[in-house]
N, C-alpha and C positions, 0 to 999 in steps of 0.2 A: 504494500500499500504505500502511496508516494503522499507525504505530508512536509509541510512547512514547520521549522520547529527555531526556536528560539538558538541565538548563540549563546553558550555558556562556559564554563570551567569544566566541563565533562566533554564537550564536541568541538573546541575552537580548532587544539591540536588535528584533530580529521579535518576541518575546514581548511586549515592552515595547508595541507597537504594536498591540496586539489588540484591538478592543473588541467590544461588544456592541451590539444593535439598541437602538433611542429608549427602547422600554418597557419594557427592560431593566436600566438603569443603577442602579435602587435595590435589585436584585435582589444585586447582588455587588461586591466591587470591581474598582477598576481594572486591569489588568494589570500595572501598574507597583505599585500597593499590594500584589498578591498574591506578587511577588515580594521586596517588605519584609518581607509578613509571615514569609514563608520565612526569612527572616534573623532576625526577630524572634522566633520560637517555635523557634529552633535547638535549644534546649535540650530540647526535646521531641520530637526527631528530625523535624523538621519537611522534607518534600522538596515542591521547586517541579518539577513535572517539565512539559515540554512535549509536544504530541499534534504531531505531524507525518503528512501526506498525501503521497506521494511526494517527500518533501525541503522540503515547503511546510509551513512550521508554521502551523498551526489554531486553536489551543488550547493552555488551560494548566491546569493543577490544582494544589492545594495538600492535601498529607495530612501528617497529623502523629499521633504517639501521644497517646492520652489514657488516663494510668495511672490516675484517680480511676474510682469507679464508674458506668457499666459501664466496665470497661478495653476499649479497642477504638481501632480507627483511626478517626482524625477527621477526614472529609472537608470542609475546611472551604471551598475555593472552586474553581468547576469551570467553565469558560469556554470555549465553542466560540464563534469571531471570527463578528461577523455576515456577512461574504460567504462563511462556509461552514457557515451553519445549514440545517435542512432537508432535510438531505441523507444523516441516519442516522450522522454522523460522532461525536455525542455520546453516543448509545448504543453505539454499537460501540467508542469509548474506554472507557467506563464499563466495559464487559465486561472490557477488556484491564486496566486498574486492578485491579477486583475479583480478577481473576486470579492477579495478581500480587502482590498483596496476600495473598492465600489462600495462594499457595506459600511465601512469606515465612512467615507461619504464626505470627508474636509473637501475634494475638488470634483470637479467632473469632470477630469481627464488626465491623462498618463503620457509624459513624453520621453522619449529616447533618442541618443544620438548614436548613430551606426555607421561606421566607415562605409563607403561606398562599395567597396571589393570584398565584404564580408557576405557573402552568397549566402552562407547557411543561418547567421542572425536576419537578414533582411527575409529570407524564407518565412522563418519563422514568425517574426513579427507581423509581416505581412498576410498570414494565414490567421493571425489574430485579431486582424482587423486595425491596426495601424495604417495610419497614410501618411505621406511623407507632406509638410507642410508647406515645403517652399523655402523655408528659411536657410538662409548659410548663415554661420557663424565665421566671422573673419578671423577667428584664432582656431579652426576647425574646419576648413574647406573642401577637406577632404570626407565629410561625414552629410549624411542625411538626419535632417530631424524630422522624428516620425511621432505621431499623434494618435493615442487612443480615447475614445472620448465614452464614457458609460452612456447605458441608456438609447444605445443607438436601436 
């Protein structure tokens, strides 16, 4: 059974040990970097969430609040470990994350920045209903800014 779990003293070392396949390293931070970002962005209500299947940590995600326009949830990092990729876990976990954020109800949408050449991530986000906003960030011109709106 797939579930979202809090990161705590019992599982953070398992999360720290997660990694992506060789061609994916440039697309996101290391698992330890994701945990660190959660600490750095704590004033933005950052949450590092573990993804577990049958009690085994298989992934991690970082979500934070973005109060500037457009105010939304900012999905900053989303990783499924190389050993568990290709099994649909990312798609299922993303659906669970979106459902949890929608239930929370602070914002009406979720934003994610994805490298243009990260075909696997673009496919997962596109299948979930994220659409390209057309916005180009001068600091990340090689990325697409995608938006998911709740209640569509």
